[in-house]
N, C-alpha and C positions, 0 to 999 in steps of 0.2 A: 608176351615176352617183352621185356624192357632191355634196351641196349645202350651202353655208354661207350663212346669211342674217344680215346685221348690220342691226339696226334702232336708230335713234337715238330716244330718248324725252326729252320735256321737258314735264311737267305735263299729259299727255293719257292717263291710265291707262285710261279707258274705251275710247278709240279704239284704244289699244295692245292691249287685251284682244280687241276685235273683229278687229283685224289678225292677232293670233296664232291665234285660233280658225279664221279663214279659211285662214291659212297651214298650220296643222297638218292641216286637212282636205285641202288640195291636195297635200301631200307625204306622204300616208299610207303609201305603199309605196316611198318614196325615202329612203335614208340621209341624214338632214339634221341639221345642228347649227344652233341658233338662238342668236344673241348679241344681247342688248339692252344698249345703252350709254346710260346715263342722264346727262343734262346738269344735275345738281343739282336734280331735281324736288322740289317741296315739297308735292305733292298726295297723298302716300302711295303713289306708284307702286311703289317697290321691294317693300314688304311685300305689297301687293295682287297684283302680278304673280307674284312668286316663290311665293306660296301657291297660286296657281291653275295655274302652269306650272313645276313643280319641275325639269323636264327641261332647261330652257334655262339659259344662262349669263347672269347679270345683273351688269353692271359699273356701279357707282355712282360718279360723280365728285362730289366735294364742292363744286366750283364750276362755273359755266357756262363752258365753254371753247370753245364754238362747234361747229357741225356738222362742219366739215372735220376738226378735230383728233379729235373723237369717233369719227366713222365711219372715217376713213382710218387714223389713227394708233393709237388705242386699240383699236377693234374688230378691225382686221386683225392685231394682235399675238396675239389670243386664238384665231385660226382653227386648228382641228385638221386639217381636210382641206386638202391642198396639191396 
């Protein structure tokens, strides 16, 4: 099984950290790619998360474009597993 997880973030780095810790524990033996798409966070999320989870793909948008655009349009273009 191959799994891709796309997570949208906006100024919730500590919740995102907890989500990622839980996710990586759950998929320990499953080939998984994780993509975080950031909606112009100003809380230091990019630096904080990338430092702690270098294995994920972090996409930072410079403006808040909304959930649909981020998750469906931006995140899905980066998916490796098809």
